[in-house]
C-alpha positions, 0 to 999 in steps of 0.5 A: 499428451496435452498435460504431459507436455514435456513426455515422449509418446509411443503407440504402448505408453500411450495405449497404456495411458488411455486403456486402449488396444496398440492400434487404437492409440496407433491410429489416435496418434496418426489422426493427430500428427496429421493435424500437425499437434504433434512433434514426431522424433524417430531414432531407434523407437518412433516418440511423439510430444504435443506440439501444436505446430502454430500458436493458433491451434494451440489455442485452440486445443485449449478451448477444445479442451477447457469446454470440454471440462465445462460441459462434457456430457454435451459434446458426448453427445455432439459427437454421437449424434454426430455418428447417428447423423453419418450412419443415418446418411449411410443408410439412407445412401442405400435405400435411395439405391434401391428406390432408382432402381425399382 
């Protein structure tokens, strides 16, 4: 979306562009809105446009995009390791509960 600043998106157009389901695109749009990264236009349909609320957010996005282009593999590894850690922590919580019962 950042690369197409002037474009207004909806869940179907974003889904088509990203190759994901429209429900996944809806979740992405909701998340980006909650992070104040999108402008919203409500008309006959709801449209979204990349428009960070502050210059600081704009700078963070630019910094992330630059880092992603330089070190895509390392960023994927970092994200995957965080997911694995979250799943492990979730599983450990059940193990602790079982130990406390036994």
